[in-house]
N, C-alpha and C positions, 0 to 999 in steps of 0.2 A: 658658613661654618662648616668644616668638612669633617666628618665622623671617622675616627680611627677604630672604629671596631673591627674593621676587617683585618687590622694589623694585630690586633689582640686576640681574636677568637681563634680556637684550634677546633678540629672535628669534633662534635659532640657538645660544644660549649653551648650552643643555643638552647639545647633541651635542658642541660644542668641549670643555666643562667634562669631559665623560665621556670623550672621547679623551685629553685632557691629563692627567687624575687617575686614570683606571682604575675609576672608581666607575660602576657601571651606570645608565644613563638613568633606569630605573625607580625606582631609589634617589634619584636627586636630585630627580625629580619627587615623591616621597613626602616628601622634606625640604621642598621648596618649598611644598607643600600642608598642612604641619604635620600629617601623619599618621604620621610618626615622626622621632625625633632621630637624627642621624648618628652613628656610631661617632666617638670623639675622632680618630683619625687622618684619618676623612673630612673632619671639621669643619675640621681644619687644612689639608688640601688644598684643599679648597673656599675657605677664606679667604685661603690663598697665593695661588690662580689670581686672586682679585680684588684682590689687593693690601690687604687688610683683615685686622682681627683676628677671632678667633672671636666675641668678643663685640659686635663691630659686627654681625655676622650674626645671631647668636642672643644677644640681650641677656638678662642674668640676670631682668629684669623690665620 
């Protein structure tokens, strides 16, 4: 499962995303770098922030 956060994030988005969702910046960076998958609640919070679906950001294949 390849994360598409690199395509969506703009400079400064990690900080704003962290502040709005309560997800730690280090976790967001790990998701972005495909080092780990987010918890389901984090995936929905991130998708909601960008007005996308979870499948838009983490497509099944």
